C-alpha positions as CSV (number, residue, x, y, z in Angstrom):
1,M,16.1,119.6,29.9
2,I,17.1,115.7,30.8
3,L,15.2,113.2,33.0
4,I,17.4,111.1,35.3
5,Y,16.3,107.7,36.4
6,T,17.2,106.0,39.5
7,V,16.3,103.6,42.0
8,V,16.3,103.7,45.8
9,K,15.9,101.1,48.6
10,N,12.4,102.9,49.8
11,K,10.5,106.2,50.1
12,S,12.6,107.8,52.6
13,E,16.1,107.6,50.7
14,A,13.8,108.8,47.9
15,N,12.6,111.9,49.8
16,K,16.1,112.8,51.3
17,I,17.9,112.2,47.5
18,A,14.9,115.0,46.4
19,K,14.8,117.2,48.8
20,L,18.8,118.0,48.7
21,L,18.3,118.2,44.9
22,L,15.4,120.3,45.3
23,K,17.0,122.7,48.1
24,L,19.9,122.9,46.0
25,K,18.5,123.7,43.0
26,L,19.8,121.3,40.8
27,I,16.3,119.7,40.1
28,A,12.7,121.1,39.0
29,C,11.1,118.2,40.2
30,A,11.6,114.5,41.4
31,N,8.6,111.8,41.1
32,S,8.7,108.3,42.9
33,W,6.8,105.5,43.2
34,Q,7.0,102.0,44.4
35,I,8.3,99.0,42.0
36,D,9.1,95.2,42.1
37,S,12.4,94.6,41.0
38,V,14.1,91.1,40.1
39,Y,17.7,91.3,39.5
40,T,21.2,89.5,39.6
41,W,23.5,90.5,43.0
42,H,26.7,88.5,43.8
43,D,25.4,85.6,41.6
44,K,22.0,85.4,43.2
45,I,19.0,86.2,42.1
46,V,16.7,88.7,44.2
47,S,13.6,90.1,44.3
48,G,12.1,93.1,46.4
49,K,10.5,96.5,46.4
50,E,12.5,99.3,45.8
51,V,11.6,102.8,44.8
52,A,11.4,104.2,41.2
53,M,12.7,107.9,40.9
54,L,12.5,110.4,38.1
55,L,14.3,113.7,38.4
56,K,13.9,116.7,35.7
57,T,16.8,118.8,35.3
58,R,19.0,120.7,32.8
59,K,21.4,118.5,31.1
60,S,24.4,120.9,32.3
61,Y,23.7,119.9,36.2
62,Y,24.1,115.8,35.3
63,K,27.9,115.2,36.8
64,K,26.8,117.4,40.3
65,I,23.4,115.2,40.3
66,E,25.0,112.2,39.7
67,S,27.9,112.9,41.9
68,L,25.6,113.6,44.6
69,I,23.5,110.7,44.3
70,K,26.6,108.6,44.5
71,K,27.7,109.9,47.6
72,I,24.4,109.5,49.6
73,H,22.9,106.1,47.8
74,S,22.8,103.1,49.8
75,Y,23.4,101.0,47.4
76,E,26.8,99.8,46.1
77,K,26.3,100.0,42.5
78,P,23.5,102.7,41.8
79,C,21.5,102.3,38.7
80,I,21.6,106.2,37.0
81,L,20.3,106.5,33.9
82,V,19.8,109.9,31.6
83,I,16.6,110.0,29.5
84,N,16.6,112.8,26.3
85,P,13.2,113.7,25.6
86,D,12.8,114.7,22.0
87,K,10.3,117.5,22.7
88,V,9.5,119.7,25.9
89,D,6.6,121.9,26.2
90,N,8.0,125.0,26.1
91,E,6.2,126.9,29.4
92,Y,7.3,123.5,31.2
93,L,10.8,123.9,29.9
94,S,10.8,127.6,30.9
95,W,9.8,127.0,34.3
96,L,12.0,124.5,34.7
97,K,14.9,126.6,34.0
98,Q,13.5,129.2,36.3
99,V,13.4,127.0,39.5
100,T,16.8,125.1,38.9
101,R,18.7,128.8,38.8
102,L,21.7,128.7,40.4
103,V,22.4,131.7,43.0
């Protein structure tokens, strides 16, 4: 199991990405929350509101998820990070594998 962290422009975009990945059975769950961001873009310091997402999935699905996020993401260079947990509850992991089983 891995966690994929990404940031999108708003809740609507977060829901669009989450629902597509759930429909395709590529993720078991998506969490999202509003964040305040400060970053450099085109040599300017920018600040604003964004929505962070945490996607729970199988390691083997990363490349497909990365590709889909890049296709539908509104940002030119989206942040897509992988987090590898050291320990995952066995019952949770079983559920994740069950709901992300591709047909």
